[in-house]
All heavy atoms as a GROMACS GRO file, in nm:
protein
  569
    1MET      N    1   0.318   1.104   0.366
    1MET     CA    2   0.177   1.136   0.370
    1MET      C    3   0.157   1.280   0.419
    1MET      O    4   0.073   1.351   0.366
    1MET     CB    5   0.106   1.037   0.460
    1MET     CG    6  -0.043   1.046   0.454
    1MET     SD    7  -0.120   1.031   0.291
    1MET     CE    8  -0.066   0.874   0.237
    2LYS      N    9   0.236   1.321   0.517
    2LYS     CA   10   0.223   1.458   0.568
    2LYS      C   11   0.247   1.559   0.456
    2LYS      O   12   0.178   1.661   0.449
    2LYS     CB   13   0.322   1.481   0.682
    2LYS     CG   14   0.286   1.409   0.809
    2LYS     CD   15   0.391   1.433   0.916
    2LYS     CE   16   0.363   1.351   1.039
    2LYS     NZ   17   0.466   1.369   1.142
    3SER      N   18   0.343   1.530   0.369
    3SER     CA   19   0.374   1.621   0.259
    3SER      C   20   0.256   1.630   0.162
    3SER      O   21   0.223   1.739   0.114
    3SER     CB   22   0.500   1.573   0.186
    3SER     OG   23   0.526   1.652   0.074
    4VAL      N   24   0.194   1.518   0.131
    4VAL     CA   25   0.078   1.518   0.040
    4VAL      C   26  -0.033   1.603   0.100
    4VAL      O   27  -0.091   1.690   0.034
    4VAL     CB   28   0.029   1.374   0.012
    4VAL    CG1   29  -0.103   1.375  -0.062
    4VAL    CG2   30   0.133   1.294  -0.063
    5ILE      N   31  -0.064   1.578   0.227
    5ILE     CA   32  -0.170   1.653   0.295
    5ILE      C   33  -0.138   1.802   0.296
    5ILE      O   34  -0.225   1.886   0.269
    5ILE     CB   35  -0.191   1.599   0.438
    5ILE    CG1   36  -0.249   1.457   0.430
    5ILE    CG2   37  -0.282   1.691   0.519
    5ILE    CD1   38  -0.247   1.381   0.562
    6GLN      N   39  -0.013   1.836   0.324
    6GLN     CA   40   0.027   1.976   0.326
    6GLN      C   41   0.009   2.041   0.189
    6GLN      O   42  -0.040   2.152   0.178
    6GLN     CB   43   0.173   1.988   0.370
    6GLN     CG   44   0.221   2.130   0.379
    6GLN     CD   45   0.368   2.137   0.421
    6GLN    OE1   46   0.437   2.037   0.427
    6GLN    NE2   47   0.413   2.257   0.449
    7HIS      N   48   0.047   1.971   0.083
    7HIS     CA   49   0.039   2.029  -0.051
    7HIS      C   50  -0.104   2.042  -0.103
    7HIS      O   51  -0.135   2.139  -0.172
    7HIS     CB   52   0.124   1.947  -0.148
    7HIS     CG   53   0.268   1.980  -0.140
    7HIS    ND1   54   0.352   1.920  -0.049
    7HIS    CD2   55   0.343   2.068  -0.208
    7HIS    CE1   56   0.473   1.970  -0.063
    7HIS    NE2   57   0.472   2.060  -0.159
    8ILE      N   58  -0.188   1.945  -0.073
    8ILE     CA   59  -0.326   1.954  -0.125
    8ILE      C   60  -0.421   2.018  -0.024
    8ILE      O   61  -0.538   2.039  -0.055
    8ILE     CB   62  -0.380   1.817  -0.173
    8ILE    CG1   63  -0.395   1.719  -0.057
    8ILE    CG2   64  -0.291   1.760  -0.281
    8ILE    CD1   65  -0.466   1.590  -0.094
    9GLN      N   66  -0.371   2.047   0.097
    9GLN     CA   67  -0.446   2.120   0.199
    9GLN      C   68  -0.573   2.049   0.246
    9GLN      O   69  -0.672   2.114   0.280
    9GLN     CB   70  -0.479   2.262   0.150
    9GLN     CG   71  -0.358   2.348   0.123
    9GLN     CD   72  -0.280   2.380   0.249
    9GLN    OE1   73  -0.334   2.435   0.342
    9GLN    NE2   74  -0.153   2.340   0.253
   10THR      N   75  -0.571   1.916   0.244
   10THR     CA   76  -0.686   1.841   0.295
   10THR      C   77  -0.643   1.698   0.324
   10THR      O   78  -0.545   1.649   0.267
   10THR     CB   79  -0.803   1.840   0.195
   10THR    OG1   80  -0.914   1.771   0.256
   10THR    CG2   81  -0.767   1.772   0.064
   11GLU      N   82  -0.717   1.634   0.414
   11GLU     CA   83  -0.698   1.492   0.441
   11GLU      C   84  -0.809   1.409   0.375
   11GLU      O   85  -0.816   1.288   0.394
   11GLU     CB   86  -0.694   1.466   0.591
   11GLU     CG   87  -0.572   1.526   0.659
   11GLU     CD   88  -0.562   1.489   0.806
   11GLU    OE1   89  -0.617   1.384   0.845
   11GLU    OE2   90  -0.499   1.564   0.881
   12GLU      N   91  -0.893   1.475   0.299
   12GLU     CA   92  -1.008   1.411   0.237
   12GLU      C   93  -0.972   1.356   0.100
   12GLU      O   94  -0.998   1.419  -0.003
   12GLU     CB   95  -1.124   1.510   0.227
   12GLU     CG   96  -1.173   1.564   0.359
   12GLU     CD   97  -1.229   1.456   0.450
   12GLU    OE1   98  -1.302   1.367   0.399
   12GLU    OE2   99  -1.198   1.459   0.571
   13PHE      N  100  -0.910   1.239   0.097
   13PHE     CA  101  -0.880   1.171  -0.029
   13PHE      C  102  -0.868   1.022  -0.001
   13PHE      O  103  -0.843   0.981   0.112
   13PHE     CB  104  -0.752   1.226  -0.094
   13PHE     CG  105  -0.630   1.220  -0.007
   13PHE    CD1  106  -0.546   1.109  -0.010
   13PHE    CD2  107  -0.598   1.325   0.078
   13PHE    CE1  108  -0.433   1.103   0.070
   13PHE    CE2  109  -0.486   1.321   0.158
   13PHE     CZ  110  -0.404   1.209   0.154
   14ASP      N  111  -0.891   0.943  -0.104
   14ASP     CA  112  -0.880   0.798  -0.090
   14ASP      C  113  -0.734   0.757  -0.084
   14ASP      O  114  -0.649   0.817  -0.149
   14ASP     CB  115  -0.948   0.728  -0.208
   14ASP     CG  116  -1.098   0.751  -0.209
   14ASP    OD1  117  -1.155   0.773  -0.101
   14ASP    OD2  118  -1.157   0.747  -0.318
   15ARG      N  119  -0.706   0.654  -0.006
   15ARG     CA  120  -0.570   0.604   0.007
   15ARG      C  121  -0.568   0.454  -0.022
   15ARG      O  122  -0.658   0.381   0.017
   15ARG     CB  123  -0.517   0.626   0.148
   15ARG     CG  124  -0.520   0.772   0.188
   15ARG     CD  125  -0.484   0.790   0.332
   15ARG     NE  126  -0.516   0.928   0.371
   15ARG     CZ  127  -0.476   0.984   0.481
   15ARG    NH1  128  -0.403   0.916   0.566
   15ARG    NH2  129  -0.509   1.107   0.509
   16ILE      N  130  -0.466   0.412  -0.090
   16ILE     CA  131  -0.443   0.270  -0.115
   16ILE      C  132  -0.327   0.229  -0.025
   16ILE      O  133  -0.218   0.286  -0.035
   16ILE     CB  134  -0.406   0.242  -0.262
   16ILE    CG1  135  -0.509   0.300  -0.358
   16ILE    CG2  136  -0.383   0.094  -0.285
   16ILE    CD1  137  -0.645   0.238  -0.346
   17ARG      N  138  -0.351   0.135   0.061
   17ARG     CA  139  -0.246   0.090   0.153
   17ARG      C  140  -0.210  -0.054   0.121
   17ARG      O  141  -0.297  -0.139   0.103
   17ARG     CB  142  -0.293   0.102   0.296
   17ARG     CG  143  -0.324   0.245   0.334
   17ARG     CD  144  -0.374   0.257   0.474
   17ARG     NE  145  -0.409   0.396   0.499
   17ARG     CZ  146  -0.464   0.438   0.610
   17ARG    NH1  147  -0.490   0.354   0.706
   17ARG    NH2  148  -0.493   0.564   0.624
   18ILE      N  149  -0.080  -0.078   0.116
   18ILE     CA  150  -0.030  -0.213   0.088
   18ILE      C  151   0.051  -0.258   0.209
   18ILE      O  152   0.147  -0.191   0.247
   18ILE     CB  153   0.059  -0.215  -0.038
   18ILE    CG1  154  -0.020  -0.164  -0.158
   18ILE    CG2  155   0.112  -0.355  -0.063
   18ILE    CD1  156   0.063  -0.146  -0.282
   19GLY      N  157   0.012  -0.368   0.269
   19GLY     CA  158   0.085  -0.420   0.385
   19GLY      C  159   0.221  -0.475   0.344
   19GLY      O  160   0.237  -0.529   0.235
   20ILE      N  161   0.317  -0.458   0.434
   20ILE     CA  162   0.452  -0.506   0.404
   20ILE      C  163   0.501  -0.607   0.508
   20ILE      O  164   0.617  -0.642   0.509
   20ILE     CB  165   0.552  -0.389   0.394
   20ILE    CG1  166   0.558  -0.312   0.525
   20ILE    CG2  167   0.517  -0.299   0.276
   20ILE    CD1  168   0.676  -0.218   0.534
   21GLY      N  169   0.414  -0.650   0.596
   21GLY     CA  170   0.455  -0.746   0.698
   21GLY      C  171   0.525  -0.678   0.814
   21GLY      O  172   0.510  -0.558   0.837
   22HIS      N  173   0.602  -0.756   0.887
   22HIS     CA  174   0.669  -0.707   1.007
   22HIS      C  175   0.816  -0.748   1.005
   22HIS      O  176   0.850  -0.852   0.950
   22HIS     CB  177   0.602  -0.764   1.132
   22HIS     CG  178   0.458  -0.729   1.143
   22HIS    ND1  179   0.414  -0.606   1.185
   22HIS    CD2  180   0.346  -0.800   1.114
   22HIS    CE1  181   0.282  -0.605   1.184
   22HIS    NE2  182   0.239  -0.721   1.140
   23PRO      N  183   0.900  -0.667   1.069
   23PRO     CA  184   1.042  -0.703   1.072
   23PRO      C  185   1.062  -0.831   1.154
   23PRO      O  186   0.987  -0.859   1.246
   23PRO     CB  187   1.109  -0.584   1.140
   23PRO     CG  188   1.001  -0.507   1.205
   23PRO     CD  189   0.873  -0.542   1.135
   24SER      N  190   1.164  -0.905   1.117
   24SER     CA  191   1.195  -1.026   1.192
   24SER      C  192   1.310  -0.999   1.288
   24SER      O  193   1.386  -0.904   1.271
   24SER     CB  194   1.232  -1.139   1.096
   24SER     OG  195   1.344  -1.100   1.019
   25ASN      N  196   1.321  -1.082   1.387
   25ASN     CA  197   1.429  -1.075   1.486
   25ASN      C  198   1.442  -0.936   1.546
   25ASN      O  199   1.345  -0.878   1.592
   25ASN     CB  200   1.562  -1.122   1.425
   25ASN     CG  201   1.551  -1.264   1.370
   25ASN    OD1  202   1.482  -1.346   1.427
   25ASN    ND2  203   1.617  -1.289   1.261
   26ASN      N  204   1.560  -0.880   1.543
   26ASN     CA  205   1.586  -0.753   1.609
   26ASN      C  206   1.591  -0.634   1.513
   26ASN      O  207   1.639  -0.528   1.549
   26ASN     CB  208   1.718  -0.760   1.686
   26ASN     CG  209   1.711  -0.859   1.800
   26ASN    OD1  210   1.605  -0.881   1.858
   26ASN    ND2  211   1.825  -0.920   1.833
   27GLN      N  212   1.543  -0.652   1.392
   27GLN     CA  213   1.547  -0.544   1.293
   27GLN      C  214   1.447  -0.436   1.331
   27GLN      O  215   1.332  -0.465   1.364
   27GLN     CB  216   1.515  -0.600   1.155
   27GLN     CG  217   1.531  -0.500   1.043
   27GLN     CD  218   1.500  -0.560   0.907
   27GLN    OE1  219   1.434  -0.662   0.898
   27GLN    NE2  220   1.549  -0.497   0.803
   28ASP      N  221   1.490  -0.310   1.328
   28ASP     CA  222   1.397  -0.202   1.362
   28ASP      C  223   1.306  -0.172   1.243
   28ASP      O  224   1.338  -0.204   1.128
   28ASP     CB  225   1.472  -0.076   1.407
   28ASP     CG  226   1.548  -0.009   1.296
   28ASP    OD1  227   1.641  -0.070   1.241
   28ASP    OD2  228   1.511   0.105   1.265
   29MET      N  229   1.194  -0.111   1.270
   29MET     CA  230   1.090  -0.087   1.169
   29MET      C  231   1.139   0.001   1.054
   29MET      O  232   1.111  -0.027   0.938
   29MET     CB  233   0.966  -0.024   1.234
   29MET     CG  234   0.850  -0.007   1.138
   29MET     SD  235   0.788  -0.161   1.065
   29MET     CE  236   0.686  -0.223   1.196
   30ILE      N  237   1.212   0.106   1.083
   30ILE     CA  238   1.258   0.196   0.977
   30ILE      C  239   1.349   0.123   0.880
   30ILE      O  240   1.333   0.133   0.758
   30ILE     CB  241   1.327   0.321   1.036
   30ILE    CG1  242   1.222   0.406   1.109
   30ILE    CG2  243   1.395   0.404   0.926
   30ILE    CD1  244   1.280   0.523   1.186
   31SER      N  245   1.443   0.046   0.931
   31SER     CA  246   1.533  -0.030   0.844
   31SER      C  247   1.454  -0.131   0.761
   31SER      O  248   1.484  -0.154   0.644
   31SER     CB  249   1.639  -0.103   0.926
   31SER     OG  250   1.722  -0.012   0.991
   32TYR      N  251   1.353  -0.190   0.822
   32TYR     CA  252   1.270  -0.287   0.752
   32TYR      C  253   1.194  -0.221   0.636
   32TYR      O  254   1.190  -0.273   0.525
   32TYR     CB  255   1.171  -0.352   0.850
   32TYR     CG  256   1.078  -0.452   0.787
   32TYR    CD1  257   1.124  -0.577   0.750
   32TYR    CD2  258   0.945  -0.422   0.765
   32TYR    CE1  259   1.040  -0.671   0.692
   32TYR    CE2  260   0.860  -0.513   0.707
   32TYR     CZ  261   0.907  -0.638   0.671
   32TYR     OH  262   0.823  -0.729   0.614
   33VAL      N  263   1.136  -0.105   0.662
   33VAL     CA  264   1.054  -0.037   0.562
   33VAL      C  265   1.138   0.017   0.446
   33VAL      O  266   1.100   0.002   0.330
   33VAL     CB  267   0.972   0.078   0.627
   33VAL    CG1  268   0.904   0.164   0.522
   33VAL    CG2  269   0.869   0.020   0.723
   34ILE      N  270   1.252   0.076   0.475
   34ILE     CA  271   1.331   0.138   0.368
   34ILE      C  272   1.445   0.050   0.318
   34ILE      O  273   1.514   0.087   0.224
   34ILE     CB  274   1.385   0.277   0.409
   34ILE    CG1  275   1.483   0.264   0.526
   34ILE    CG2  276   1.272   0.372   0.442
   34ILE    CD1  277   1.553   0.395   0.562
   35GLY      N  278   1.462  -0.068   0.378
   35GLY     CA  279   1.568  -0.159   0.336
   35GLY      C  280   1.535  -0.231   0.207
   35GLY      O  281   1.426  -0.218   0.151
   36SER      N  282   1.630  -0.307   0.159
   36SER     CA  283   1.608  -0.383   0.036
   36SER      C  284   1.512  -0.499   0.062
   36SER      O  285   1.502  -0.550   0.174
   36SER     CB  286   1.740  -0.434  -0.021
   36SER     OG  287   1.804  -0.518   0.074
   37ILE      N  288   1.442  -0.538  -0.042
   37ILE     CA  289   1.342  -0.646  -0.031
   37ILE      C  290   1.412  -0.778  -0.057
   37ILE      O  291   1.475  -0.795  -0.162
   37ILE     CB  292   1.229  -0.623  -0.133
   37ILE    CG1  293   1.162  -0.490  -0.102
   37ILE    CG2  294   1.128  -0.737  -0.129
   37ILE    CD1  295   1.078  -0.437  -0.214
   38PRO      N  296   1.400  -0.872   0.036
   38PRO     CA  297   1.463  -1.003   0.016
   38PRO      C  298   1.410  -1.070  -0.112
   38PRO      O  299   1.292  -1.057  -0.146
   38PRO     CB  300   1.422  -1.084   0.139
   38PRO     CG  301   1.384  -0.982   0.242
   38PRO     CD  302   1.331  -0.864   0.165
   39GLU      N  303   1.497  -1.138  -0.180
   39GLU     CA  304   1.462  -1.202  -0.307
   39GLU      C  305   1.341  -1.294  -0.293
   39GLU      O  306   1.254  -1.298  -0.380
   39GLU     CB  307   1.582  -1.280  -0.360
   39GLU     CG  308   1.564  -1.327  -0.503
   39GLU     CD  309   1.691  -1.388  -0.558
   39GLU    OE1  310   1.800  -1.337  -0.527
   39GLU    OE2  311   1.679  -1.487  -0.632
   40GLU      N  312   1.334  -1.367  -0.182
   40GLU     CA  313   1.223  -1.461  -0.163
   40GLU      C  314   1.089  -1.391  -0.143
   40GLU      O  315   0.984  -1.454  -0.151
   40GLU     CB  316   1.252  -1.556  -0.046
   40GLU     CG  317   1.266  -1.490   0.088
   40GLU     CD  318   1.406  -1.444   0.123
   40GLU    OE1  319   1.496  -1.448   0.036
   40GLU    OE2  320   1.427  -1.403   0.238
   41GLU      N  321   1.090  -1.260  -0.119
   41GLU     CA  322   0.965  -1.186  -0.101
   41GLU      C  323   0.927  -1.104  -0.224
   41GLU      O  324   0.822  -1.040  -0.227
   41GLU     CB  325   0.975  -1.097   0.022
   41GLU     CG  326   0.983  -1.178   0.151
   41GLU     CD  327   0.980  -1.090   0.274
   41GLU    OE1  328   0.944  -0.971   0.263
   41GLU    OE2  329   1.015  -1.140   0.381
   42GLN      N  330   1.009  -1.105  -0.328
   42GLN     CA  331   0.981  -1.028  -0.450
   42GLN      C  332   0.848  -1.069  -0.512
   42GLN      O  333   0.771  -0.984  -0.556
   42GLN     CB  334   1.094  -1.046  -0.551
   42GLN     CG  335   1.221  -0.974  -0.514
   42GLN     CD  336   1.210  -0.824  -0.526
   42GLN    OE1  337   1.130  -0.770  -0.601
   42GLN    NE2  338   1.292  -0.754  -0.450
   43LYS      N  339   0.820  -1.198  -0.517
   43LYS     CA  340   0.696  -1.247  -0.576
   43LYS      C  341   0.575  -1.197  -0.497
   43LYS      O  342   0.473  -1.159  -0.555
   43LYS     CB  343   0.698  -1.400  -0.583
   43LYS     CG  344   0.602  -1.457  -0.680
   43LYS     CD  345   0.650  -1.429  -0.821
   43LYS     CE  346   0.575  -1.516  -0.919
   43LYS     NZ  347   0.586  -1.464  -1.054
   44LEU      N  348   0.587  -1.196  -0.364
   44LEU     CA  349   0.478  -1.144  -0.280
   44LEU      C  350   0.454  -0.996  -0.308
   44LEU      O  351   0.340  -0.951  -0.316
   44LEU     CB  352   0.512  -1.163  -0.132
   44LEU     CG  353   0.513  -1.306  -0.080
   44LEU    CD1  354   0.568  -1.310   0.062
   44LEU    CD2  355   0.375  -1.366  -0.086
   45LEU      N  356   0.562  -0.921  -0.325
   45LEU     CA  357   0.550  -0.779  -0.356
   45LEU      C  358   0.480  -0.758  -0.490
   45LEU      O  359   0.389  -0.676  -0.502
   45LEU     CB  360   0.687  -0.713  -0.358
   45LEU     CG  361   0.689  -0.566  -0.401
   45LEU    CD1  362   0.610  -0.480  -0.304
   45LEU    CD2  363   0.831  -0.516  -0.414
   46GLU      N  364   0.523  -0.833  -0.591
   46GLU     CA  365   0.460  -0.822  -0.723
   46GLU      C  366   0.311  -0.851  -0.715
   46GLU      O  367   0.230  -0.780  -0.775
   46GLU     CB  368   0.527  -0.917  -0.821
   46GLU     CG  369   0.668  -0.877  -0.860
   46GLU     CD  370   0.736  -0.981  -0.947
   46GLU    OE1  371   0.666  -1.060  -1.013
   46GLU    OE2  372   0.862  -0.982  -0.948
   47ASN      N  373   0.274  -0.952  -0.639
   47ASN     CA  374   0.133  -0.987  -0.623
   47ASN      C  375   0.057  -0.874  -0.554
   47ASN      O  376  -0.053  -0.837  -0.596
   47ASN     CB  377   0.120  -1.118  -0.544
   47ASN     CG  378  -0.022  -1.164  -0.536
   47ASN    OD1  379  -0.092  -1.174  -0.637
   47ASN    ND2  380  -0.067  -1.195  -0.416
   48GLY      N  381   0.117  -0.816  -0.449
   48GLY     CA  382   0.053  -0.705  -0.378
   48GLY      C  383   0.033  -0.584  -0.467
   48GLY      O  384  -0.072  -0.519  -0.463
   49VAL      N  385   0.131  -0.555  -0.550
   49VAL     CA  386   0.120  -0.442  -0.642
   49VAL      C  387   0.010  -0.468  -0.744
   49VAL      O  388  -0.070  -0.379  -0.776
   49VAL     CB  389   0.255  -0.413  -0.712
   49VAL    CG1  390   0.238  -0.314  -0.826
   49VAL    CG2  391   0.356  -0.361  -0.610
   50ASN      N  392   0.002  -0.590  -0.796
   50ASN     CA  393  -0.103  -0.625  -0.893
   50ASN      C  394  -0.242  -0.610  -0.831
   50ASN      O  395  -0.334  -0.559  -0.896
   50ASN     CB  396  -0.083  -0.766  -0.946
   50ASN     CG  397   0.037  -0.776  -1.038
   50ASN    OD1  398   0.079  -0.678  -1.098
   50ASN    ND2  399   0.094  -0.895  -1.047
   51ILE      N  400  -0.257  -0.650  -0.707
   51ILE     CA  401  -0.386  -0.636  -0.638
   51ILE      C  402  -0.418  -0.488  -0.618
   51ILE      O  403  -0.533  -0.444  -0.637
   51ILE     CB  404  -0.386  -0.712  -0.505
   51ILE    CG1  405  -0.382  -0.863  -0.533
   51ILE    CG2  406  -0.508  -0.675  -0.420
   51ILE    CD1  407  -0.358  -0.949  -0.411
   52ALA      N  408  -0.317  -0.408  -0.583
   52ALA     CA  409  -0.338  -0.264  -0.566
   52ALA      C  410  -0.382  -0.200  -0.697
   52ALA      O  411  -0.470  -0.113  -0.698
   52ALA     CB  412  -0.212  -0.198  -0.513
   53VAL      N  413  -0.323  -0.242  -0.806
   53VAL     CA  414  -0.361  -0.191  -0.939
   53VAL      C  415  -0.508  -0.223  -0.966
   53VAL      O  416  -0.586  -0.138  -1.010
   53VAL     CB  417  -0.271  -0.248  -1.050
   53VAL    CG1  418  -0.328  -0.219  -1.188
   53VAL    CG2  419  -0.130  -0.192  -1.037
   54GLU      N  420  -0.548  -0.346  -0.938
   54GLU     CA  421  -0.688  -0.386  -0.958
   54GLU      C  422  -0.780  -0.301  -0.870
   54GLU      O  423  -0.888  -0.261  -0.914
   54GLU     CB  424  -0.705  -0.533  -0.926
   54GLU     CG  425  -0.638  -0.626  -1.026
   54GLU     CD  426  -0.644  -0.772  -0.982
   54GLU    OE1  427  -0.719  -0.806  -0.888
   54GLU    OE2  428  -0.572  -0.854  -1.043
   55ALA      N  429  -0.737  -0.274  -0.746
   55ALA     CA  430  -0.819  -0.193  -0.656
   55ALA      C  431  -0.834  -0.050  -0.708
   55ALA      O  432  -0.943   0.007  -0.703
   55ALA     CB  433  -0.758  -0.192  -0.516
   56VAL      N  434  -0.727   0.008  -0.760
   56VAL     CA  435  -0.734   0.143  -0.816
   56VAL      C  436  -0.829   0.147  -0.935
   56VAL      O  437  -0.911   0.239  -0.949
   56VAL     CB  438  -0.594   0.195  -0.856
   56VAL    CG1  439  -0.604   0.323  -0.936
   56VAL    CG2  440  -0.508   0.215  -0.733
   57ILE      N  441  -0.822   0.047  -1.020
   57ILE     CA  442  -0.913   0.040  -1.135
   57ILE      C  443  -1.057   0.030  -1.088
   57ILE      O  444  -1.146   0.097  -1.141
   57ILE     CB  445  -0.874  -0.078  -1.227
   57ILE    CG1  446  -0.739  -0.048  -1.294
   57ILE    CG2  447  -0.983  -0.104  -1.332
   57ILE    CD1  448  -0.678  -0.166  -1.365
   58GLU      N  449  -1.080  -0.050  -0.983
   58GLU     CA  450  -1.215  -0.063  -0.926
   58GLU      C  451  -1.264   0.072  -0.872
   58GLU      O  452  -1.379   0.109  -0.892
   58GLU     CB  453  -1.213  -0.168  -0.814
   58GLU     CG  454  -1.346  -0.194  -0.751
   58GLU     CD  455  -1.427  -0.301  -0.819
   58GLU    OE1  456  -1.377  -0.366  -0.914
   58GLU    OE2  457  -1.543  -0.322  -0.778
   59ILE      N  458  -1.176   0.145  -0.805
   59ILE     CA  459  -1.213   0.277  -0.753
   59ILE      C  460  -1.251   0.371  -0.866
   59ILE      O  461  -1.351   0.442  -0.860
   59ILE     CB  462  -1.097   0.337  -0.670
   59ILE    CG1  463  -1.081   0.260  -0.539
   59ILE    CG2  464  -1.118   0.486  -0.643
   59ILE    CD1  465  -0.953   0.292  -0.463
   60ILE      N  466  -1.172   0.370  -0.972
   60ILE     CA  467  -1.197   0.461  -1.085
   60ILE      C  468  -1.324   0.422  -1.159
   60ILE      O  469  -1.406   0.508  -1.192
   60ILE     CB  470  -1.076   0.462  -1.181
   60ILE    CG1  471  -0.956   0.528  -1.112
   60ILE    CG2  472  -1.110   0.533  -1.311
   60ILE    CD1  473  -0.824   0.508  -1.185
   61LYS      N  474  -1.342   0.293  -1.186
   61LYS     CA  475  -1.457   0.248  -1.265
   61LYS      C  476  -1.586   0.245  -1.186
   61LYS      O  477  -1.693   0.274  -1.240
   61LYS     CB  478  -1.430   0.110  -1.323
   61LYS     CG  479  -1.331   0.110  -1.436
   61LYS     CD  480  -1.320  -0.028  -1.497
   61LYS     CE  481  -1.233  -0.026  -1.621
   61LYS     NZ  482  -1.224  -0.158  -1.683
   62ILE      N  483  -1.579   0.208  -1.059
   62ILE     CA  484  -1.703   0.191  -0.980
   62ILE      C  485  -1.703   0.293  -0.865
   62ILE      O  486  -1.763   0.398  -0.878
   62ILE     CB  487  -1.717   0.046  -0.930
   62ILE    CG1  488  -1.719  -0.049  -1.051
   62ILE    CG2  489  -1.845   0.029  -0.846
   62ILE    CD1  490  -1.721  -0.194  -1.020
   63ASN      N  491  -1.638   0.260  -0.753
   63ASN     CA  492  -1.622   0.355  -0.642
   63ASN      C  493  -1.536   0.293  -0.533
   63ASN      O  494  -1.504   0.174  -0.536
   63ASN     CB  495  -1.757   0.404  -0.587
   63ASN     CG  496  -1.843   0.293  -0.532
   63ASN    OD1  497  -1.795   0.203  -0.465
   63ASN    ND2  498  -1.972   0.299  -0.561
   64THR      N  499  -1.502   0.375  -0.437
   64THR     CA  500  -1.413   0.331  -0.329
   64THR      C  501  -1.477   0.221  -0.245
   64THR      O  502  -1.411   0.123  -0.208
   64THR     CB  503  -1.376   0.450  -0.239
   64THR    OG1  504  -1.313   0.550  -0.321
   64THR    CG2  505  -1.281   0.410  -0.129
   65ASP      N  506  -1.604   0.235  -0.212
   65ASP     CA  507  -1.671   0.133  -0.130
   65ASP      C  508  -1.666  -0.004  -0.197
   65ASP      O  509  -1.642  -0.105  -0.130
   65ASP     CB  510  -1.816   0.172  -0.101
   65ASP     CG  511  -1.826   0.288  -0.004
   65ASP    OD1  512  -1.730   0.310   0.074
   65ASP    OD2  513  -1.930   0.357  -0.005
   66SER      N  514  -1.688  -0.008  -0.325
   66SER     CA  515  -1.683  -0.134  -0.398
   66SER      C  516  -1.544  -0.196  -0.388
   66SER      O  517  -1.528  -0.315  -0.363
   66SER     CB  518  -1.721  -0.112  -0.545
   66SER     OG  519  -1.707  -0.231  -0.618
   67ALA      N  520  -1.441  -0.113  -0.406
   67ALA     CA  521  -1.302  -0.163  -0.397
   67ALA      C  522  -1.272  -0.212  -0.257
   67ALA      O  523  -1.208  -0.317  -0.239
   67ALA     CB  524  -1.205  -0.054  -0.439
   68MET      N  525  -1.317  -0.139  -0.157
   68MET     CA  526  -1.291  -0.181  -0.019
   68MET      C  527  -1.357  -0.316   0.010
   68MET      O  528  -1.297  -0.402   0.073
   68MET     CB  529  -1.342  -0.076   0.078
   68MET     CG  530  -1.256   0.049   0.081
   68MET     SD  531  -1.321   0.183   0.182
   68MET     CE  532  -1.340   0.104   0.341
   69ASN      N  533  -1.478  -0.332  -0.035
   69ASN     CA  534  -1.549  -0.459  -0.013
   69ASN      C  535  -1.482  -0.574  -0.087
   69ASN      O  536  -1.479  -0.687  -0.039
   69ASN     CB  537  -1.694  -0.448  -0.056
   69ASN     CG  538  -1.775  -0.363   0.038
   69ASN    OD1  539  -1.746  -0.358   0.156
   69ASN    ND2  540  -1.874  -0.295  -0.016
   70LYS      N  541  -1.427  -0.546  -0.202
   70LYS     CA  542  -1.368  -0.652  -0.285
   70LYS      C  543  -1.226  -0.685  -0.244
   70LYS      O  544  -1.186  -0.801  -0.250
   70LYS     CB  545  -1.372  -0.606  -0.430
   70LYS     CG  546  -1.339  -0.714  -0.530
   70LYS     CD  547  -1.369  -0.664  -0.671
   70LYS     CE  548  -1.346  -0.770  -0.774
   70LYS     NZ  549  -1.378  -0.724  -0.909
   71TYR      N  550  -1.146  -0.586  -0.202
   71TYR     CA  551  -1.002  -0.608  -0.181
   71TYR      C  552  -0.956  -0.604  -0.036
   71TYR      O  553  -0.841  -0.631  -0.009
   71TYR     CB  554  -0.922  -0.509  -0.265
   71TYR     CG  555  -0.942  -0.535  -0.413
   71TYR    CD1  556  -1.034  -0.460  -0.486
   71TYR    CD2  557  -0.874  -0.637  -0.477
   71TYR    CE1  558  -1.054  -0.486  -0.622
   71TYR    CE2  559  -0.895  -0.663  -0.610
   71TYR     CZ  560  -0.985  -0.586  -0.681
   71TYR     OH  561  -1.006  -0.615  -0.813
   72ASN      N  562  -1.041  -0.570   0.056
   72ASN     CA  563  -1.001  -0.572   0.198
   72ASN      C  564  -1.029  -0.706   0.260
   72ASN      O  565  -1.110  -0.779   0.228
   72ASN     CB  566  -1.071  -0.463   0.278
   72ASN     CG  567  -1.002  -0.329   0.262
   72ASN    OD1  568  -0.890  -0.323   0.216
   72ASN    ND2  569  -1.069  -0.224   0.301
   0.00000   0.00000   0.00000
């Protein structure tokens, strides 16, 4: 995100955030975020991506507030 802000020289843009849950047991956050996705969670990821796609379409067709109200 810092790189995007640096390149476009502003923090004024819409962001789509997709939750990824929390690490289990003693796994640290960085390993959890950049590690491989367990097979049993693949379906959840696909669903999250599909919802994000719908939210982006809502932002483009209507506006950000509408998408936030519908998808948050």
